N, C-alpha and C positions, 0 to 999 in steps of 0.2 A: 354421876356424878359429881359431887361438890368439887372443886379446886381453892386448895390455900392460892389467892391471890394479895400481893406485894406489891404497893406502887412506891417506888424513890422519886421523891419532887423534890422543887424548888418554888418558892412563891411566887418567882416572877417569870415562870416558865409558861410563853402560849399553848406548848405542845401537851406539857402537864395537864393543864386546866382541859385541853381537850380531851386529853386520855381518859380523865376523872369523869369528864361529863359522858363519855361514851359509857361507861364502865356503869354508872347511874341509870343512865336512859335504860339500860336495857338489863338492867335490876342485878347488876354483880355485884357481889358485898367483896371490899378489899379492905386493907389495912395499908392506910398511906402512911409515908417516913416524909419527913421534909430535913432533907440530907445537907440543908442549908445552917441548918439551927443543931441535928444530933448528929454527933459526931462519932456515936455504935453503929448508926445506919449507914452512915457513910463508909465508915468502916464495912460492914456488913455488905451492904453494893457493890467495892471493890474486889471482896472476893471473890461473890458471884461473878462479874461481867469484865473486870480488870479494867472498867471505864469510872467517868465521871458523869458521865453524857446520861440525862434527864428529859423525859421520863425515864426511867427504867421497870418495866414489871415483869416480876416474878410468878410461873404459874407452879407451883409444887416445886420441881428441878429443872424447870426451861424457864430462860434468860430472853426478853426482848428488849433491845435498845430502843428506845424514841415509838412514837405515836404512828402505828401502821394499822388504819381500822381492816384492811383486810385480814393480817395477820393474825389482829385480835380475836374478829372473827374464829380464824379458822380454828383457833386456838384454843377459844370457848366455847365452837361447836355450835357457831349463830349463825 
């Protein structure tokens, strides 16, 4: 079952780059939102996880804050 994946990032965050590379390398499609420039996306991220930490990765209704490859693999069934 395909999951909707949203990634909230900032352009200078090295962990954001690592998370996106991991998703790309594993063929996972995702929507990226730059919260440094997109106020609506930043507010949506705050509603979901009550934090401004990036990357914030949302899988349907689940939220993972930060880049943790093991957790990403588990949530995505890899």
